[in-house]
C-alpha positions in Angstrom: 34.4 12.0 30.3 31.4 11.4 28.3 30.3 8.0 27.3 29.9 6.9 23.8 25.8 7.4 24.1 26.0 10.6 25.6 28.5 11.9 22.4 25.7 10.3 20.0 22.9 12.0 21.4 24.9 15.4 21.5 25.7 14.8 17.5 22.2 13.8 17.0 20.5 16.7 18.6 22.6 19.1 16.4 21.6 17.7 13.3 18.1 16.8 14.1 17.0 19.1 17.3 14.5 17.3 19.1 10.8 18.6 18.3 8.5 19.5 21.4 5.2 18.5 20.6 1.9 20.3 21.9 -0.8 18.7 23.7 -2.8 19.0 20.6 -0.1 17.1 18.6 0.1 14.5 21.0 -3.7 13.8 21.4 -4.0 13.6 17.6 -1.0 11.1 17.3 -2.2 9.0 20.1 -5.9 9.0 17.9 -3.9 7.7 15.0 -2.3 5.2 17.0 -5.7 4.1 18.1 -7.4 4.2 15.1 -4.8 2.4 13.0 -4.0 -0.6 15.7 -7.8 -1.0 15.5 -7.8 -1.5 11.8 -5.0 -3.8 11.5 -6.4 -5.8 14.3 -9.8 -6.2 12.1 -7.7 -7.0 9.6 -5.7 -9.7 11.2 -8.8 -11.2 12.8 -10.7 -11.3 9.6 -7.7 -12.5 7.6 -6.5 -15.2 10.0 -10.1 -16.7 10.0 -10.0 -17.0 6.4 -6.2 -18.9 6.7 -7.8 -21.3 9.2 -10.7 -22.3 6.9 -8.4 -22.5 4.1 -6.1 -24.7 5.9 -8.9 -26.8 7.4 -10.0 -27.2 3.5 -6.5 -28.3 2.5 -6.1 -25.0 0.4 -2.4 -24.1 0.9 -2.1 -22.0 -2.0 -5.0 -19.9 -0.8 -3.1 -19.8 2.9 -0.2 -18.6 1.1 -1.7 -16.1 -0.9 -4.0 -14.9 2.4 -0.7 -14.6 4.5 1.1 -12.6 1.6 -2.2 -10.4 1.7 -2.0 -9.9 5.6 1.3 -8.9 5.5 1.0 -6.4 2.4 -2.3 -4.9 4.6 -0.7 -4.9 7.6 2.3 -2.9 6.1 0.5 -0.5 4.2 -1.4 0.3 7.2 1.6 0.8 9.4 2.8 3.2 6.6 -0.2 5.2 6.8 -0.3 5.6 10.0 3.5 6.7 10.1 2.7 9.1 7.4 -0.1 10.8 8.9 1.8 10.7 12.7 4.4 12.6 10.7 1.9 15.1 9.3 0.5 15.9 13.0 4.2 16.1 14.1 5.2 18.6 11.4 2.1 20.6 11.9 2.4 24.2 13.3 -0.2 25.2 15.9 
């Protein structure tokens, strides 16, 4: 008797068979992860510094605006990263 997990995995593999990535694709995806992780960290460090400066001045409107900007930039970079990773996965070698 199969578990619910095993049955679900069988159904999933029928609708979306797993894709075998080449070594080159894996390398490309790892590079994309690395580059975008660095970009996100860079923006976080910069904007958190700006948030701290604004908070020290008591400019809480600026703090809120900078926090929204940080969330927006993080989301934008995550989307770009996933799009590039998808293109790398779908590239035929």
